[in-house]
Structure formats: C-alpha cells, structure tokens
C-alpha positions in Angstrom: 24.2 24.7 -1.4 22.4 23.2 1.5 18.8 22.0 0.5 15.5 23.3 2.3 14.7 21.8 5.8 12.9 19.9 7.1 13.8 17.0 4.8 10.5 14.8 5.4 11.1 11.2 5.3 8.3 10.0 7.5 6.2 8.7 4.7 5.4 9.1 1.0 1.9 10.4 2.0 3.5 13.7 2.8 3.9 14.6 -0.9 2.4 18.0 -1.8 0.2 18.4 -5.0 2.2 19.8 -8.0 1.4 23.1 -9.7 -0.3 21.0 -12.6 -2.4 19.3 -10.0 -3.6 22.4 -8.5 -4.2 23.8 -11.9 -6.3 20.7 -12.9 -8.1 21.0 -9.6 -9.3 24.5 -10.5 -10.2 23.5 -14.2 -11.9 19.9 -13.4 -15.2 19.2 -14.9 -17.4 17.9 -12.1 -20.7 16.4 -11.3 -22.4 14.4 -8.5 -20.4 11.3 -8.0 -23.0 9.6 -5.9 -25.1 9.6 -8.9 -22.1 8.6 -10.9 -22.2 11.7 -12.8 -18.7 13.2 -12.3 -16.9 12.8 -15.7 -13.5 13.4 -14.2 -14.1 10.6 -11.8 -15.2 8.4 -14.5 -11.9 9.1 -16.4 -9.8 8.4 -13.4 -11.7 5.0 -12.7 -11.4 4.1 -16.3 -7.6 4.7 -16.3 -7.0 2.7 -12.9 -9.1 -0.2 -14.3 -7.0 -0.2 -17.4 -3.6 -0.1 -15.7 -4.7 -2.9 -13.4 -6.4 -5.2 -15.8 -9.8 -5.1 -14.3 -13.2 -4.3 -15.6 -14.1 -1.3 -13.4 -12.9 0.7 -10.4 -14.2 3.0 -7.7 -12.6 6.1 -6.4 -12.6 6.1 -2.5 -11.3 8.6 0.1 -8.5 6.2 1.4 -6.8 3.0 0.9 -8.2 1.7 4.4 -11.5 2.3 2.8 -10.9 0.5 -0.4 -9.3 -2.5 1.5 -12.3 -2.7 3.8 -14.8 -2.5 1.0 -12.9 -5.2 -0.7 -13.4 -7.4 2.2 -16.9 -6.5 2.9 -17.7 -7.4 -1.0 -16.1 -10.8 -0.7 -16.1 -12.2 2.8 -19.5 -12.7 4.5 -20.0 -11.8 8.2 -18.8 -14.7 10.3 -16.2 -16.0 7.8 -12.5 -15.8 8.0 -9.9 -13.9 6.1 -6.1 -14.7 5.9 -3.6 -12.0 6.3 0.1 -11.5 7.0 0.9 -11.1 10.8 2.5 -7.8 9.7 0.3 -6.5 7.0 -1.3 -3.1 7.0 -4.8 -4.7 7.1 -3.8 -6.6 10.2 -1.9 -4.1 12.0 -2.8 -0.4 11.0 -6.5 -0.3 10.0 -8.0 0.5 13.4 -9.7 -3.0 13.9 -12.4 -2.4 11.2 -12.5 -5.9 10.1 -13.8 -7.1 13.4 -16.1 -4.2 14.1 -17.4 -3.4 10.7 -17.0 -6.3 8.5 -17.5 -8.8 11.3 -15.0 -11.4 10.0 -12.3 -13.2 11.8 -8.8 -12.6 10.8 -6.2 -15.3 10.9 -2.7 -13.8 10.9 0.0 -15.9 9.1 3.8 -15.5 9.3 5.7 -14.4 6.2 9.2 -14.2 5.5 11.5 -11.2 5.2 9.9 -10.2 1.9 6.4 -10.5 2.9 5.8 -13.7 1.2 3.3 -16.5 2.5 4.5 -20.3 2.6 1.8 -21.7 0.2 1.7 -24.9 2.3 1.2 -22.9 5.5 -1.7 -20.9 3.8 -3.3 -24.2 2.6 -3.0 -25.7 6.1 -4.6 -22.8 7.8 -7.8 -22.7 5.5 -10.9 -23.8 7.4 -14.1 -25.1 6.1 -17.1 -24.5 8.2 -20.6 -26.0 8.2 -22.6 -26.3 5.0 -19.5 -26.9 2.8 -18.1 -30.5 1.8 -16.0 -31.7 4.6 -16.9 -28.7 6.9 -17.9 -28.7 10.5 -19.9 -26.4 12.8 -16.8 -25.5 15.0 -14.9 -23.5 12.5 -15.7 -20.4 10.3 -15.2 -20.8 6.6 -12.1 -19.1 5.0 -13.3 -16.7 2.4 -10.6 -14.5 1.4 -6.9 -14.3 1.0 -5.1 -10.9 1.3 -1.9 -10.1 -0.2 0.1 -6.9 0.3 2.6 -5.8 -2.4 4.7 -3.9 -1.8 4.8 -5.0 1.8 5.1 -1.9 3.9 6.4 -3.2 7.2 8.8 -5.6 5.7 10.3 -2.5 4.2 8.8 -2.0 0.7 9.5 -5.4 -0.4 8.0 -6.9 -3.5 6.4 -10.3 -4.5 6.6 -11.3 -8.2 3.4 -12.5 -10.1 4.7 -16.0 -10.0 5.1 -16.0 -6.4 1.5 -14.8 -5.8 -0.1 -17.0 -8.3 1.6 -20.1 -6.8 0.3 -19.2 -3.5 -3.3 -18.5 -4.4 -3.4 -21.5 -6.8 -2.2 -23.9 -3.9 -4.9 -22.5 -1.6 -7.7 -22.7 -4.2 -7.0 -26.6 -4.5 -8.2 -26.9 -0.9 -10.9 -24.0 -1.2 -12.0 -23.5 -4.9 -14.4 -20.7 -3.5 -11.5 -18.6 -2.1 -11.3 -15.0 -3.2 -8.2 -12.9 -3.3 -7.7 -9.4 -2.4 -4.5 -7.5 -3.0 -3.7 -4.5 -0.8 -1.7 -2.7 -3.6 -1.2 0.7 -1.9 2.1 0.8 -3.7 1.5 -1.6 -6.4 3.1 0.8 -8.9 6.3 0.6 -6.9 6.2 -3.1 -7.0 5.7 -2.8 -11.0 8.6 -0.5 -11.2 10.9 -2.6 -9.1 10.0 -5.8 -11.1 9.8 -4.0 -14.5 6.5 -5.6 -15.3 3.1 -3.9 -15.9 1.0 -3.5 -12.8 -1.8 -5.6 -14.2 0.3 -8.6 -14.2 0.7 -8.3 -10.4 -3.0 -7.6 -10.0 -4.1 -10.4 -12.3 -4.0 -13.0 -9.0 -6.6 -10.8 -7.3 -10.4 -10.5 -7.5 -10.0 -7.2 -5.9 -7.2 -4.8 -5.8 -6.5 -1.5 -4.1 -4.1 1.3 -5.0 -3.2 4.6 -3.3 -2.9 7.7 -5.4 -1.7 9.9 -2.5 1.5 8.1 -1.7 4.5 7.9 -4.1 2.1 9.0 -6.9 1.8 12.4 -5.5 -2.1 13.1 -5.4 -3.2 14.7 -2.3 -6.2 12.3 -1.5 -7.6 9.0 -2.6 -7.5 5.4 -3.7 -8.9 3.1 -6.2 -10.6 -0.3 -5.6 -10.8 -2.3 -8.9 -12.3 -5.5 -9.8 -15.3 -7.0 -11.7 -18.1 -4.8 -12.8 -20.4 -6.7 -10.4 -18.0 -6.4 -7.5 -17.7 -2.4 -8.2 -21.4 -2.2 -8.6 -21.7 -3.7 -5.0 -18.7 -1.4 -3.8 -20.9 1.6 -4.6 -23.3 0.7 -1.9 -20.6 -0.4 0.5 -18.9 2.9 0.0 -22.0 4.8 0.6 -22.7 2.7 3.7 -19.2 3.7 5.1 -19.8 7.5 4.5 -17.3 7.6 1.5 -19.9 8.7 -1.1 -18.5 12.1 -2.2 -20.0 14.6 -4.4 -18.3 16.9 -7.0 -15.1 15.1 -6.2 -13.6 15.5 -9.8 -11.5 18.4 -8.2 -9.7 15.6 -6.4 -10.1 12.9 -9.2 -8.4 15.4 -11.6 -5.0 15.1 -9.4 -5.4 11.2 -9.6 -5.6 11.4 -13.3 -2.2 13.0 -13.3 -0.7 10.8 -10.9 -1.5 7.8 -13.1 0.1 9.3 -16.3 3.1 7.4 -17.7 5.3 10.3 -16.9 4.3 10.4 -13.2 4.6 6.6 -13.0 8.3 6.9 -14.3 9.2 9.0 -11.3 9.0 6.0 -8.9 12.3 4.6 -10.4 14.0 7.9 -9.1 12.4 7.2 -5.6 13.8 3.8 -5.7 17.4 5.0 -6.5 17.2 7.6 -3.9 16.3 5.1 -1.3 19.0 2.8 -2.2 21.5 5.6 -2.1 20.1 6.4 1.4 20.4 2.9 2.7 24.0 2.4 1.4 24.9 5.6 2.9 23.4 4.6 6.5 24.8 1.2 6.4 28.5 2.4 7.0 27.7 4.6 9.9 28.4 3.8 13.6 25.6 1.9 15.4 23.3 1.7 12.3 22.4 -1.8 10.7 20.7 -1.9 7.3 19.7 -5.1 5.7 20.3 -4.1 2.0 18.7 -7.2 0.5 15.3 -6.0 1.4 15.7 -2.4 0.1 13.8 -2.9 -3.1 11.6 0.1 -3.4 11.2 3.4 -1.5 10.8 2.2 2.0 13.8 1.7 4.4 13.8 0.3 7.8 16.9 0.3 9.8 18.1 -0.5 13.5 20.2 1.7 15.7 22.0 0.6 18.6 24.7 3.1 19.3 26.8 4.6 22.2 24.4 7.4 22.4 21.1 5.7 22.6 18.4 3.6 20.9 16.2 4.1 17.8 13.8 6.5 19.7 16.8 8.7 20.7 18.1 8.9 17.1 14.7 9.8 15.8 14.4 12.6 18.1 17.9 13.9 17.3 17.1 13.6 13.4 13.8 15.4 13.8 15.3 18.1 15.8 18.0 18.5 13.1 15.5 18.8 10.4 15.4 15.2 9.0 11.9 13.9 9.8 11.6 10.2 10.1 9.4 7.7 12.4 10.6 5.3 15.1 8.4 2.2 14.7 9.2 0.0 17.7 13.0 -0.8 17.6 13.3 0.3 14.0 13.5 3.6 12.3 11.7 4.1 9.0 12.7 6.4 6.2 10.5 6.7 3.0 11.7 8.5 -0.3 9.3 10.3 -2.6 9.1 12.8 -5.4 9.3 15.9 -3.0 12.9 14.6 -1.8 15.7 15.3 -4.0 19.0 13.5 -4.2 20.7 16.5 -2.8 18.4 16.4 0.2 19.2 12.7 0.6 23.0 13.5 0.7 22.2 16.4 3.2 20.1 13.9 5.4 23.1 11.5 5.4 25.5 14.3 6.3 23.2 15.2 9.2 22.8 11.6 10.4 26.7 11.2 10.2 27.3 14.0 12.5 24.7 12.8 15.1 26.0 9.2 15.4 29.8 10.0 15.1 
C-alpha cells in the first residue's frame, strides 16, 4: 500500500516530536534557566556532557548559536579561525563570525570526506604581534574548526585518529591553538564509526551537537566543554539573546533524544540512506558517488534528457518527494520520520520521472 505523501527528504530538521516527547513536554518540571534553576535543563546538560566526555554543557536554541558561542569564547576579536571552505560555519551561518565575533575566517580546502590536509593547516597558521616569531601584519590564528559529520560533503565522517593527527600537527606550530568541533550530527558520526561520541569529541575544547536534526527533538542544541568555558558561555548566550526561561518543556524532548534507544535509531536512517543511494545510482541521468554515502545525507547529480538538477527537484516536489537543489546537486536526507517503504516509494516516483 502506498505510504503517506509528501515524503520529506529535504533535511532531518523536519522531524516531528514523538508522542513521548509531547507527553514529556506537558509533564516537565521547569524553572528559570537564566537563573540556572530549571531542573530538566540541568538533566539534559548533564546527559550531553556525559555522552561527549566534557565537564559541562549549555542548552542553546540552535546549532548556529552553539558554534558562535564556541568561537566567541575562544577566539579574541581580531584573531583568525581556520575553517573548511564548505563548512556550515563558513557558508551557512549568516556571516555572524565577521559581524558578531569580529574574527577573520581563513577557509581551507578539504578532501571529499571533509578532511583537512594537516600540513596545509599548519602552513596556514599565522602568528601575530606579541607572540614569539609574530609580526604586526598578521592576525593570530586562535581556533581550528572541524565539522563531523560534514554536511556539504554528504554527511561524511572523520575518525578520531584523523582529527587528532590534524590538531596535533597544528599545535606543534601554535601550542595556544584551541579546537572547536561543529558536531551538529556527531551522533551520526559515532554510529557510522561504531565508537562512543566522546572519542570523536575528545580532540575539541568545545563541541556543539544538535538535538533537532536526526535525534528528533523539536528545538535546541548543546555546547559542551570545560566548566570554565561553559560558565563563560552563559554570559555569551545572554548577550546573543539566547537566554530562555522555563525551557525545561523543550529540554524534556532533548533528554529523550539522547537515550540509548533514540541514538540506536540513527543506524536505521543510515541504512535507508544507503538503500536510497543505491536505488538512485542505476537511474538515467543520475550520478551518485557511493563512497561518500556514509550516514544519512545524500548528494547526487542529475544531467538527463529532461533537464538539470533544478528541473528534477521541481518535478520531485510536485510529485510528493520533497528535496533540495543546492547548486548543481540535489540533496536528500533520511530521518526517523521516513520509513523504508517511503524510501521505496520515493525511488519509484523518481524512476517514473527520469525514465
């Protein structure tokens, strides 16, 4: 029997809160979180810090805010941060680092999996005035930013060993260098690598993770780090307008999103994405690079007799398969609100359109 349309593959951010989450919201014990008196938020933050191996965590409205606070807390105004040229921090966070953090971004090339060349990272580190070997013409490189999984490379993962090797090489030249990890989908990375998330996060002084993507919560992210950094983050969150009051109603959903049972569901999302990728790969005009299909994000190219990626995206959306055209590529993202049956239906619809 055909499954419900539309089949929304635009992003894992479109997930709806479960019945259990809605019940938890109604029953949540709350307090004023700006005064750090919300017990449900405290439980969520403790769970996030535990899973990511950090001393403390802070609940923030969005991953963009979590990343920005991580930069503000560690990169002084006028310093420089190193980012991937196609990272979310560089391409999709509204230029906040220039306007609000007042830092210079140096965007570096990465390979198809989102990995830096450690030698290139080291070469690009700059030492400004006041440090040994520094000069007055350069900003000082203060922060190295990783992203894992890497969204615009197609949800690709980097191993803890790869991350450590890159950071260690950079710190030989710049011992003061701090590391921030944009771990919006770090639990997808952990699932794909079959390692605890804390092993991936260990390289970072701060790490952000999103609760409202594949984990299914309606709102929110966590920023984790040392207690000193998170104490500073409370003031920065307030400065950015992110201080929330009886927000335990949302934190209750976040707690459910971080249960072992919830995290285990990510493996099914990955299997569905692989099934989707392999099904699309055999269709006319569609090119899928299967080697980079590692988690729940799929990018593919379309150049067929009917038109281009924008044409196919329009046709799919009109037929009830919602996806995004990002430049010359089409993005589809699997998540817990899309079943295997719906993936098969999406494949059947696509096949009829491109035949």
